[in-house]
MARDONU-634277 format. One record per atom (N, C-alpha, C): residue in three letters; x, y, z. Coordinates in steps of 0.02 Angstrom, whole numbers, plus 50000, padded with zeros to 5 digits. Atoms other than C-alpha are relative to their C-alpha. Layout:
<nulums>
AlaXYZ;...
</nulums>
This chain:
<nulums>
Met499834999450069;Met514865486548625;Met499375000449958;Leu500624999950040;Leu513125482948559;Leu499645006650007;Asp500314993449992;Asp512485499248633;Asp500295005049950;Gly499684995450047;Gly513755508948530;Gly499814998649928;Ile500195001850069;Ile513315499448372;Ile499295002549986;Phe500694998050012;Phe511455502748392;Phe499915007650002;Ile500034992749999;Ile511705521048438;Ile500295002949936;Gly499694997650061;Gly512865523648291;Gly499574998749939;Ala500445001650056;Ala511615515348174;Ala499325003450007;Thr500634996549983;Thr510235526448249;Thr499414995150005;Arg500525005149988;Arg509245510948300;Arg499805000150074;Thr500184999549929;Thr508705517348471;Thr499334996650014;Arg500635003549989;Arg506965509848447;Arg500134992650016;Asp499825006949986;Asp507755492548442;Asp500294999350071;Met499715000149932;Met508735496648601;Met499445000550052;Arg500564999349954;Arg507125502148687;Arg499624993450006;Asn500385006249999;Asn506225486248637;Asn500384994450035;Ala499595004949966;Ala507665475448696;Ala500005001250076;Met500004998449929;Met507675484548863;Met499334998250032;Ile500665001749974;Ile505795482248886;Ile499944992450009;Phe500005007349995;Phe505965463548850;Phe500434997850059;Ser499555001949946;Ser507445462348969;Ser499725001850068;Leu500324998149938;Leu506495471649104;Leu499474994950020;Ala500525005149986;Ala505055459149090;Ala500334993650025;Val499645006049978;Val506285444749106;Val500275001050070;Phe499744998549933;Phe507095453149257;Phe499464999750053;Leu500544999949951;Leu505445455949345;Leu499754993050016;Ile500215007049988;Ile504935437849321;Ile500534996350041;Ala499465003449963;Ala506635431549381;Ala500035002550072;Met499984997349932;Met506605443149531;Met499424997550041;Thr500595002449964;Thr504845437949578;Thr500084992850022;Val499915007049984;Val505355419749574;Val500594998950046;Leu499385001649965;Leu507135420149641;Leu500085003650067;Gln499884996149940;Gln507125433849773;Gln499674997150063;Pro500295002949940;Pro505875425849893;Pro500344993550022;Ile499685006449984;Ile506805409249884;Ile500715001050026;Tyr499294999349985;Tyr508615415049890;Tyr500205006750031;Gly499854993649970;Gly508485432549962;Gly500435004449956;Asn499564995550037;Asn509885444349911;Asn500364996549943;His499675003850054;His510745430749809;His499524999349940;Gly500495000450054;Gly509135428749709;Gly499945006549962;Leu500024993450032;Leu509105447449675;Leu500605000949953;Trp499414999550042;Trp510895446849609;Trp499954995349941;Ala500095004650056;Ala510475431549504;Ala499525002949949;Ala500474996750045;Ala508995440949431;Ala500345005549960;Leu499634994850036;Leu510165455249386;Leu500444996949946;Met499595003450050;Met511345443149297;Met499574997349943;Ile500465002350052;Ile509855435749204;Ile499785005949957;Phe500174994050037;Phe509345453449155;Phe500545001849950;Met499454998450044;Met511065456849083;Met500064995049942;Ala499975005150052;Ala511055440348988;Ala499435000949951;Ala500574999050043;Ala509315443748920;Ala500105006149956;Arg499874993950039;Arg509845461148863;Arg500514998649945;Ala499505001850050;Ala511395454448775;Ala499714995549947;Ala500305004650048;Ala510405440448694;Ala499515003649954;Ser500494996550041;Ser509015451948635;Ser500335004949951;Leu499644995550045;Leu510225464848564;Leu500394996049948;Gly499665004350048;Gly511225450748483;Gly499534997549946;Phe500515002250048;Phe509635444348401;Phe499825005649952;Leu500174994350042;Leu509195461648338;Leu500595002349957;Tyr499404998250038;Tyr510985464248278;Tyr500014996549932;Arg500025003650064;Arg510735450948144;Arg499545003649950;Gly500444996150043;Gly509265460948075;Gly500315006549978;Leu499654993850018;Leu510315476748078;Leu500504998649943;Leu499525001750052;Leu511665468147975;Leu499664998549934;Arg500385001450061;Arg510375461747850;Arg499765006449967;Ser500254993850029;Ser509655479147828;Ser500585004149969;Leu499424996550028;Leu511405486247798;Leu500234996749935;Asp499825003450062;Asp511755472847667;Asp499545002049943;Arg500474998050052;Arg510185477647573;Arg500135007249977;Ala499894993050017;Ala510665496147579;Ala500625000949956;Ser499384999250038;Ser512365493047499;Ser499924998649927;
</nulums>
């Protein structure tokens, strides 16, 4: 849902930045979890990636709403 909101608002730069942040979180989680837990660690790192992406887009969503309030 957040992807559609950001694409519709033409805020693809925010989406890119959220993805870069989420990728960094994923790589750290994978580096830590995969050697310890194997395949389960890799799946856990993927779930952490998805949570980081949702959290970062949710954080940026508040700024999007503030900018729309100022424009009205």
